[in-house]
Structure formats: C-alpha cells, structure tokens
C-alpha positions in Angstrom: 106.3 117.4 100.2 104.6 117.7 96.8 105.5 120.4 95.1 103.6 120.9 92.4 100.9 118.9 93.3 97.3 120.2 93.2 94.9 119.4 96.0 93.3 120.7 98.8 95.5 120.7 101.8 94.1 118.7 105.5 96.0 118.5 108.0 95.4 115.6 110.3 92.3 115.7 108.5 91.4 119.1 109.8 91.0 122.0 107.2 93.5 124.4 106.9 91.0 126.7 107.3 91.4 126.1 111.4 94.3 128.9 111.0 92.1 131.0 109.9 90.7 130.9 113.9 87.7 128.3 113.0 86.6 126.0 115.8 85.8 122.6 114.6 81.8 122.9 114.2 82.9 125.3 111.6 85.1 122.6 109.5 82.2 122.1 106.6 81.4 126.1 106.1 85.2 126.4 105.8 86.1 123.7 103.3 82.9 123.5 101.8 83.5 124.0 97.6 80.8 124.6 94.8 81.6 121.1 93.2 82.9 118.2 95.5 83.5 115.7 93.1 86.6 118.1 92.0 88.2 118.2 95.5 91.3 116.2 95.8 93.2 115.8 99.2 91.0 114.2 102.0 87.8 112.9 100.9 85.8 109.9 101.7 84.5 110.1 105.2 86.5 113.5 106.9 86.5 114.3 110.7 84.2 116.9 109.5 81.3 114.5 108.4 81.5 112.0 111.4 82.8 114.6 114.3 78.8 114.7 115.5 78.1 111.5 115.2 81.4 110.8 117.2 80.2 113.2 119.7 76.8 111.1 119.9 78.4 107.9 120.2 80.9 109.1 123.0 77.7 110.3 125.2 76.6 113.5 123.7 72.6 113.8 123.7 70.4 116.2 122.0 66.8 117.4 123.3 64.6 118.6 120.1 61.2 118.7 121.6 61.2 122.4 122.4 62.4 123.4 118.9 60.0 124.5 116.1 59.3 122.2 113.2 61.3 123.6 110.4 59.0 121.1 108.1 57.2 118.6 107.6 57.4 115.3 104.9 55.9 112.2 104.1 59.2 110.7 104.1 62.8 111.2 105.6 65.7 109.0 104.4 68.8 109.3 106.6 71.7 108.4 104.6 72.2 109.5 100.9 74.4 106.6 99.6 72.4 104.1 97.0 70.3 102.4 99.3 69.0 105.8 100.8 68.7 107.3 97.3 66.6 103.8 96.4 64.6 103.8 98.9 63.4 107.6 97.9 63.0 106.2 94.5 61.0 103.2 95.9 58.8 105.6 97.8 58.2 108.1 95.6 57.3 105.4 93.1 54.4 104.6 95.2 53.8 107.6 96.3 54.4 109.9 93.4 52.9 113.3 95.3 54.9 112.4 98.5 57.3 114.9 99.9 60.6 113.3 101.0 63.7 114.9 102.6 67.2 113.2 102.8 69.5 114.1 105.1 72.9 113.5 104.5 76.1 114.0 106.8 79.2 114.2 104.1 79.4 117.2 101.4 78.3 114.8 98.8 75.8 112.3 98.0 76.8 108.7 97.1 77.7 107.3 100.3 80.5 105.0 99.1 79.9 105.4 95.7 82.2 108.4 95.1 83.2 110.2 92.0 86.9 111.8 91.9 87.3 114.4 89.1 90.7 116.1 87.8 92.2 117.8 84.8 95.7 117.1 83.9 97.6 118.6 81.3 94.5 119.6 79.9 92.8 116.3 79.8 89.3 115.3 82.1 89.7 112.3 84.1 87.2 110.8 86.3 87.6 108.3 88.4 86.0 106.0 91.5 86.8 106.5 94.7 84.6 103.8 96.6 81.9 101.5 95.2 83.2 100.2 92.3 80.9 98.4 89.7 77.5 96.8 89.3 78.9 93.4 90.2 78.1 90.0 88.1 74.5 91.5 87.4 73.2 88.6 85.3 74.3 86.0 88.3 73.4 87.9 91.3 71.0 90.9 91.0 67.9 90.7 91.6 65.1 91.2 89.6 64.3 94.4 91.7 67.7 95.6 91.4 68.1 94.9 87.7 64.6 96.9 87.1 65.9 99.8 89.5 68.9 100.1 86.6 66.7 99.7 83.6 64.0 102.5 85.0 67.4 104.7 85.4 68.4 104.1 81.1 71.3 101.4 82.3 71.7 98.7 79.8 74.1 96.4 80.3 74.9 95.3 77.3 76.4 99.0 76.6 79.3 98.1 78.8 80.4 95.7 76.3 81.2 98.1 73.8 82.4 100.7 76.4 84.8 98.5 78.6 87.9 97.6 76.3 88.9 94.7 77.5 92.0 94.3 74.9 94.1 97.8 75.6 96.1 96.0 78.6 96.7 92.7 76.7 97.2 94.1 73.5 100.5 96.2 74.8 101.7 93.2 76.4 101.0 94.3 79.6 100.4 91.8 82.6 99.6 91.5 86.1 102.6 91.3 88.5 103.4 90.8 92.2 105.9 93.0 94.0 108.0 92.1 97.0 109.2 94.4 99.3 112.7 94.5 101.0 111.2 94.9 104.2 109.3 91.8 104.3 111.3 89.8 101.7 115.0 91.2 102.1 114.8 92.9 98.0 112.5 94.9 96.1 111.3 92.9 93.4 108.9 93.0 90.9 107.7 89.3 89.5 105.4 89.8 86.0 103.2 87.6 84.3 101.0 86.2 87.5 98.5 83.8 86.5 96.6 83.7 89.1 92.9 84.8 87.9 91.0 87.5 90.2 87.5 87.4 91.5 85.5 89.2 89.3 87.9 89.5 86.7 87.7 92.6 83.8 90.7 90.7 81.8 89.6 87.2 79.4 91.4 84.2 81.1 93.2 83.7 77.6 94.8 87.0 77.6 96.4 87.7 80.8 99.5 87.4 79.5 100.3 85.0 82.4 103.5 82.7 82.5 103.1 79.3 83.3 103.1 78.6 87.6 106.5 77.5 87.5 107.9 79.7 85.1 106.2 82.7 87.2 107.2 81.4 90.6 110.7 80.8 89.8 111.5 84.6 90.4 110.1 84.6 93.7 112.9 85.6 96.1 112.3 82.6 98.0 114.0 79.5 98.8 114.1 76.3 96.2 112.0 74.2 98.4 109.2 77.0 99.2 108.8 77.8 95.4 108.9 74.0 94.8 106.2 73.9 97.1 104.0 76.7 95.7 104.5 75.6 92.1 102.9 72.1 94.2 99.9 74.8 95.2 99.1 75.8 91.9 99.4 73.0 89.8 98.8 69.5 91.6 95.1 67.7 91.7 96.3 66.6 95.0 93.9 65.6 97.7 95.5 66.8 100.7 92.3 66.1 103.0 91.8 62.2 102.1 89.7 60.0 103.8 86.8 62.6 104.3 83.8 63.4 102.8 82.9 66.6 101.0 80.8 67.8 103.6 83.8 67.1 106.0 86.0 69.1 103.7 83.6 71.9 103.8 83.2 72.0 107.1 86.6 71.6 107.9 87.9 74.5 105.2 85.1 77.2 107.0 87.1 76.6 110.0 90.4 77.3 108.9 92.0 80.2 107.4 93.8 80.0 104.2 97.3 80.9 105.9 96.6 78.0 108.1 95.5 75.7 105.5 97.9 76.5 103.0 101.1 76.0 105.5 99.6 73.1 107.3 98.5 71.2 104.7 100.6 72.2 101.5 104.0 72.9 103.6 104.6 76.4 102.9 106.3 78.1 105.6 105.5 81.5 107.1 107.5 83.9 104.2 106.1 81.8 101.2 102.4 82.1 102.8 103.0 86.0 103.3 102.9 86.0 99.4 99.4 85.6 99.5 98.6 88.3 102.4 97.9 91.1 100.3 96.2 89.4 97.5 93.0 89.1 99.9 93.0 92.5 101.2 90.8 94.4 98.1 87.9 91.7 98.2 87.8 90.8 102.0 89.1 94.2 104.0 91.2 91.1 105.5 94.5 89.5 105.3 94.6 85.9 104.3 94.8 85.0 108.1 91.0 86.1 108.8 89.7 84.5 105.6 88.1 81.2 105.9 90.1 78.9 103.5 86.3 78.2 101.6 85.8 81.9 101.2 89.3 81.6 99.2 88.8 78.6 97.4 85.2 80.1 96.0 87.5 83.1 95.2 90.2 81.4 93.0 92.9 81.0 95.0 95.1 77.7 94.4 95.7 74.7 96.5 91.7 73.4 96.3 91.8 71.7 93.0 92.4 68.3 94.2 89.7 68.0 96.7 86.6 67.2 94.3 84.7 70.4 95.6 82.7 72.4 93.6 82.4 76.5 93.8 79.1 78.0 95.2 76.9 79.0 93.0 77.4 82.8 94.0 81.0 82.2 92.8 80.5 80.7 89.9 79.2 84.0 89.0 81.4 86.2 90.6 84.3 84.3 88.6 82.3 83.4 85.4 80.6 86.8 84.7 83.3 89.7 83.5 83.7 92.4 85.5 83.0 94.9 83.0 79.8 96.7 84.1 81.8 99.6 85.2 81.0 103.6 84.3 84.1 105.5 84.5 83.4 106.5 88.1 82.2 103.4 89.1 78.9 103.6 91.4 78.8 107.0 91.2 76.6 107.1 88.2 74.2 105.2 89.8 73.3 107.9 92.8 73.9 110.2 90.1 70.7 108.9 87.6 69.1 108.7 90.9 69.6 112.3 92.3 68.9 113.2 88.8 65.5 111.6 88.4 64.8 112.5 92.0 65.0 116.2 91.3 64.6 117.5 88.1 66.7 120.4 86.9 70.1 119.5 89.1 71.8 118.0 86.2 71.6 117.9 82.3 70.9 115.0 80.1 68.8 111.9 80.5 70.8 108.8 79.4 73.7 106.6 81.1 76.0 108.0 78.5 75.5 111.6 79.5 75.8 110.8 83.1 79.0 110.8 82.7 79.8 114.2 81.9 77.2 116.2 83.4 77.4 118.9 85.8 75.5 118.5 88.7 74.7 121.9 90.3 74.4 121.2 94.0 72.4 124.7 94.8 69.2 122.7 93.3 69.8 119.9 95.7 67.8 121.3 98.2 65.0 123.9 96.8 62.3 125.0 98.6 58.9 123.5 97.5 60.5 121.2 95.9 59.0 117.4 96.1 62.3 115.7 97.0 65.2 117.5 98.9 68.6 116.5 99.5 70.1 118.2 102.4 74.4 117.7 102.8 76.2 118.7 105.7 73.6 117.6 107.8 74.1 114.6 110.7 71.3 113.1 112.2 71.5 113.2 116.5 67.8 112.3 117.0 65.1 109.9 115.6 61.9 108.7 117.6 58.4 107.6 117.1 55.9 110.2 118.1 52.3 109.8 119.0 50.0 111.1 116.4 52.0 108.7 113.5 54.6 110.8 113.3 58.7 110.2 113.6 60.5 112.9 114.8 64.0 113.9 113.7 66.6 116.2 115.1 69.8 117.1 112.9 72.9 119.0 113.5 73.5 121.7 110.2 76.4 124.0 110.4 76.2 125.1 114.3 72.5 124.9 114.6 69.9 121.9 115.5 67.6 121.5 113.8 63.7 119.4 113.9 61.7 118.0 111.1 58.8 115.5 111.3 57.8 112.8 108.8 54.7 110.4 108.5 57.6 107.7 107.9 61.6 107.2 107.9 64.2 105.1 106.2 67.3 104.7 108.2 70.5 104.2 105.3 72.8 105.0 107.5 76.1 103.1 109.2 73.6 100.4 111.1 75.7 100.3 114.2 75.3 104.2 114.6 71.4 103.7 114.7 70.8 102.7 118.7 72.8 105.6 120.0 70.1 108.1 118.0 66.9 106.2 118.4 66.8 105.2 122.3 63.6 103.3 121.9 65.4 100.3 119.8 65.5 97.2 122.5 68.6 95.5 123.7 68.3 92.6 121.3 68.3 95.0 118.4 70.8 96.8 119.3 73.3 94.0 120.3 72.5 92.5 116.5 73.4 96.3 115.3 76.1 96.5 116.8 77.6 93.2 115.6 77.8 94.7 111.9 81.2 96.2 112.2 82.7 98.0 109.3 85.9 97.3 107.6 88.1 100.0 106.9 89.4 100.8 103.7 91.0 103.5 101.4 91.2 104.1 97.7 93.5 106.5 96.4 93.4 108.2 92.9 96.8 109.4 91.8 96.6 111.6 88.5 99.7 111.2 86.5 101.0 112.6 83.4 101.6 109.5 81.6 102.1 106.0 81.7 104.9 105.0 80.1 106.8 103.7 82.8 104.1 101.1 83.4 104.1 99.5 80.0 107.9 99.7 79.9 107.4 97.1 82.9 105.1 95.0 81.4 102.4 95.5 84.2 98.8 97.1 84.2 98.0 96.1 87.8 100.3 95.3 90.6 99.6 93.0 94.3 101.7 94.3 96.7 102.2 91.2 98.8 103.6 92.7 102.1 103.0 96.8 101.5 101.0 99.4 102.3 99.0 99.4 99.0 97.9 96.4 98.5 96.8 96.8 94.9 98.1 99.0 92.6 96.5 99.5 88.8 96.2 101.8 85.8 92.4 102.6 85.6 89.6 100.5 84.0 89.7 101.1 80.3 85.7 102.6 79.5 85.1 105.2 77.0 81.3 106.4 77.6 78.9 109.3 75.9 81.8 111.9 75.5 84.2 111.0 78.1 87.0 109.4 76.3 89.6 106.9 78.4 93.5 107.6 78.0 94.2 104.8 75.5 97.9 105.9 74.6 100.5 106.1 77.5 102.0 109.7 76.4 98.4 110.6 77.7 97.8 111.4 81.5 96.3 108.3 83.2 94.4 107.9 86.7 96.5 105.1 89.1 93.9 103.2 91.1 95.8 102.1 94.7 94.1 100.5 97.3 95.0 100.3 101.2 93.4 98.3 103.8 94.3 98.9 107.0 95.2 95.5 109.1 96.8 94.2 112.1 97.6 90.9 110.8 98.8 87.4 113.2 97.1 89.2 116.2 95.3 86.9 117.0 91.8 89.2 116.8 88.9 88.2 115.6 87.4 89.9 112.4 85.3 92.8 114.2 88.1 93.2 116.8 90.7 93.4 114.1 88.5 95.9 112.0 88.0 98.4 114.9 91.9 98.0 115.9 92.4 98.8 111.9 90.3 101.5 111.7 92.0 103.3 114.8 95.5 103.0 113.1 93.7 104.6 110.1 92.5 107.7 111.7 95.4 108.3 113.2 97.2 108.5 109.7 97.7 112.1 107.7 97.5 112.6 104.2 101.6 113.4 104.2 101.3 109.8 105.3 99.7 108.5 102.1 101.4 111.1 99.9 104.5 109.8 101.2 103.8 105.7 100.7 102.3 106.9 97.0 105.9 108.2 96.0 107.9 105.3 97.7 105.9 102.2 96.6 104.8 103.9 93.1 109.1 104.4 92.7 110.1 101.3 94.1 107.6 99.4 91.6 107.8 101.8 88.2 110.5 103.8 88.9 113.3 101.5 87.0 110.1 102.4 83.8 111.1 105.8 84.4 108.7 107.2 86.9 109.8 110.0 89.0 107.5 111.3 91.3 108.1 114.7 91.8 107.6 115.2 87.7 104.8 112.6 87.1 102.3 113.0 89.6 99.9 115.8 89.5 97.3 115.3 91.9 96.1 112.7 94.3 92.9 112.1 96.3 92.4 110.2 99.3 89.1 108.6 100.0 89.2 107.4 103.2 86.4 105.3 104.7 87.0 104.5 107.8 83.3 102.6 108.3 84.0 101.1 104.5 82.5 97.4 103.8 79.6 96.2 105.6 80.3 93.3 107.6 79.8 89.7 106.2 79.7 86.7 108.3 83.1 85.4 108.6 82.8 81.6 109.4 86.1 81.7 111.6 84.2 83.5 114.2 80.8 83.6 113.5 77.5 80.7 114.1 74.6 80.6 111.8 71.6 81.9 114.1 67.7 81.9 113.5 66.9 84.1 112.9 70.1 85.5 111.3 72.1 88.6 113.3 71.5 91.1 110.2 67.7 90.2 109.8 67.3 91.2 113.6 69.3 94.2 113.3 66.9 95.5 110.2 63.6 94.9 112.1 61.5 98.0 111.9 61.3 100.2 115.0 57.7 101.9 114.3 57.4 103.6 111.8 61.0 103.9 111.3 62.2 100.9 108.6 65.9 99.9 108.3 67.8 100.0 105.0 71.4 100.1 103.3 73.8 97.2 102.5 74.4 97.0 106.5 70.8 95.3 106.9 71.8 92.8 104.6 75.6 92.4 105.8 76.8 92.3 102.2 78.9 95.0 100.6 76.8 95.3 97.5 75.4 98.1 95.8 72.5 95.8 94.6 72.1 94.8 98.4 71.6 98.2 99.1 69.0 98.5 96.5 67.3 95.0 97.8 67.2 96.4 101.0 65.8 99.4 100.2 63.0 98.2 98.6 62.2 96.1 101.4 62.4 98.8 103.8 59.8 100.7 101.7 57.4 97.7 101.1 57.5 97.6 105.8 56.7 101.0 105.5 53.4 101.0 103.1 52.6 97.6 105.4 53.1 99.5 108.7 
C-alpha cells in the first residue's frame, strides 16, 4: 500500500530497524531522528515511548540505591508536556538560579501538544497532532494561565488577524454529515449542516447551513424518523412536563443523550446513530456515554423547550470564537516555553517567529545549563530520601540512571505514579487509578490540492458511524512567515480524528476507555492508511479525489492515554474532597501536576496545576 507516500515506516508500531537485528530496548536509538516534528508514520505514543513504563506496570522493579549519582538538581520535573514545562517555568520564576532537569519518555517535548511538519511539492505545511488550541481564553482561563501566555509574548488579539474565518465560508463551503453504507445502507454526504459546534471557529451567520427541515430531508432515514429529527431540532417542546428546573437537571445528568433522544423524542436506533460519532472529538465517547446535560451544554438539539440555562463554562465555549490557534496548535506554547527555559535552542523572540523556528534538539540537554531537558528517558523509580532529597531512577537507552533533587514535580500520567512511588498510600493510589485517560488519534494527511472538497461543497465532515468521526480541512491560520494554503490548487493538510470506542456495550466510562485502548494498540499503521484511503475516497471521491495521486504523506498521532479523565455524571458521584484532589496530594517533596491532576483535558488546567504544584513545594 501507499506507493509514493512519504512516511517513516513502522510495522505494528515497531521500527523497521528490528529487521536489522536490534532488540526492542534499542528502539529509540534506532528510530531517533535529528528533527522529530518532521517525522511521519507512527507518532504520538509509540511502543518505544511506553515499553519501559508498561514493564513497570506489569511488575518489573528497578533498584537504584547502589547506583552512583549522575547529577543533583534543585528540581526534577517528570514529564515535558505543557504542565511539566510550565512547572519548570514557574519554579525558575521563583528561583532564578535553580538547576532544573526535565525528564521525558518520548522523543519529543510538548506531551500531547505535538507538532507535525510536511513539505509537499515545495510547500511547507505545519499541523497539530494533539492539543489543539487556546480554548475560550477570556472565559475559561485563569489569571495565572493568561499571565503565562503574556509572559511568553502571546497576544490573544493577534489571532483575530491570523485566523481567516472567512476563507471557507467565502468559497461557499459548509459542514456535512456522511453516512456509511455499512450502517445506513448507502454512502451519502449531506451538506449544509445547521448544527453549531461547541468551540466554533465559523460565525453562526457564515455556516452556509440549510434550514433543518431541508437538511434533514436528505438523511437516509424513513420519513417518520426524519420528521422526528426536524422536531428535535426546531420544536420548543417541553418533553419533561411537570418537573422543576432542578428535577430536569438531575434527570439530564443521569441519562445519556442517546437514551434522551430515543425516550423523549421518539427517535429509533438508526436515527439516534446519526449523532453517535458527533461527540467523539469533544468527549472521546459516543452519545451512549455522554450525559444529556453535557450534550445540552455543548449545543446538541432537543433541549430548547426545557427552560434551562447553560452553565457559565458552556456559554464561554459556545460564544467565544475558536480562533486562538497556532498553525501547530498548542505545540507553539510548548516551544515558546522551551525556548524561554533553554536560551539558544531556537532563534527568535516572538509568537510569530516561533511558528517557523528551527529547534536544535542537540542543545536541549547541555552540561552546565541551568535547565536541561532529557528526552527518551522513562522514570521508573521516584522516592523521598532522608536529608531532604528526592531520588529519581530512569531508563534511557539500555541503561538505568540515578539523579537527585531537592524537590520534584510529577507531571506524567497520574495512574502510573503509584507504580513508581511505593510510598503513596492506598487512598491516594485508588484516587490516581480512577483517572483513566481516553484513547484518541489525530491523523494529519498531506494532500496535493483540495479541489475535491470545494467541489463537494464542504470544509468539514462528521462521520456519523465511521472510523474517522471528524474529517476537515486544516484551520486557516497565517502567522509570522507561515502562510496558510488559501487556494484549492495548493497542498493542504487534512485533519482526521479517530476515537476508538466500544459502543452499546453497557460499560462505564473507565471500562469503555480501557477496552478501546486495547483495541487501538492492536491496530497497525496500515490499518489507518487503509481507512484514510477508503473514507476519503467515499466522501470526496465524487469531487475528484484519487488517493494514489493526491495523498502525499500521512502522520498518525496515536495517544493511547489522551484526554484526561473528567467526571461523568452517569457513573461518578460527588465526593468530599473530590477524587482528583485526593489524587494530587503532595507526597513529601514530590508535588503532582499535569491535566490529570485537574481531571480536565485543557492546556489551561495543566498550567494551573503546575502553578499549584510549585507553590506546594515552596511551602514544603
């Protein structure tokens, strides 16, 4: 498959270097490249990045007591995502002369804020492979998180000029919904979707939407079910008569959106499935696991007659335009942090020049530097020692290493921490284990032009029951020297979202995500490439798309542990203190940060948790 497609090949997630006789422990050395953002093929969390951690999870124990110390620091940060980098930033602001070591198990910094680069027919393209945007900064971000952005030189007003909100509407493009024949009996693309998206970049008046009755008339459903869908979208009917506002809210918290639209609006199974994949991108779950109240808060129809108000957070996410986006998503925030922490690692000094700045990865871990960032280094032991020291053991390459610091911030996967730090008590261990993360895959497909999308009249497609739940032309952002492809003749990045799910299985949120992660890890790169070709051909093939000719490169950013767990009212009950508060309790001189500590999959949550963790350490 894939003749002519540029990619760094991986078979079943394992580098082809194995064919040369290299053992699994040598994967990083074999697959390491001088510039990780430009790698294609498997990215995100590859087996090379989690192999050691999985061994620890499965019972492997490492002892570092007899190892010689290879370095002492004032602070060691475990995890170089936005949370870990922010922790280093905040600590250095308090202690300017501190020596800081950041350890990261991947071959790239930024965590889920991942950057993908391509060059297609001479054009440079930058995309995001994870954390996507600064969402609703004026409504959701704290003063602390906004202060970090300001300190890095990020001017929010700059995005209003950089993000071209008129490009796709000006070409007459709309959003569409695709129906696959395996689920609906026919392959059909229906354009002119009138449903607003949560965190929308397109102004409501520029959606090029058709009236609901006209749009829904093209759905491959029975006439009766189409009429019920029209009512769902348009009728201000109180389907919960006789209940108080509080009783309605309690009911909506306790029923899934799928059950709500079937029970109270009369949709059958097939009609309900037209919404199934819509929730994947935002919730990493189908509507069978999304509480109806959450659906109401994020713009789904059927609640307009209940007389309920949206939450303040929902108003921010629905009303504030989704335009605060670098071409590489929040990877630019991570890059700005690294450039600030490690002078000389990249040229430039502004939010504009960070977009095209070339980083020198050989300078991340220079001896003598006050801040050092060590990639491909998986922490396997973490403990408080007498004398006010924190002992850290990590594996890099084939070797076990030992370093110490006066303090440590753990900003990795929360559920992994008890395996590294045995001194954590049972209560906190259980709380950490409850933070199961969602599996999620962002695929960037570089194509040689985007005429087929224009001919089909769409810039974004919801795939109701498909493999990729969302397929879209990239966000049109031009910043600094980077120029977005504004003409259909030019190469373009397509952004495809795959969320593995086990729908209708009767599982709770955590069990469903665990089962879906197992399903994801069994998939190969070829599985993804096959789906890319198949679904794009079905959707935009009638517009002239030919996969063998048009696809130039594919990068699959696979995050087995993606979105942080967020409380789900279908399965979780309020506790005092909340479970995540118990999970993030400081362990001696080890503070816990990262988005897992907030149970919130947002960049601003990771920044806030970093600030809290550093403050706790200074009070230790």
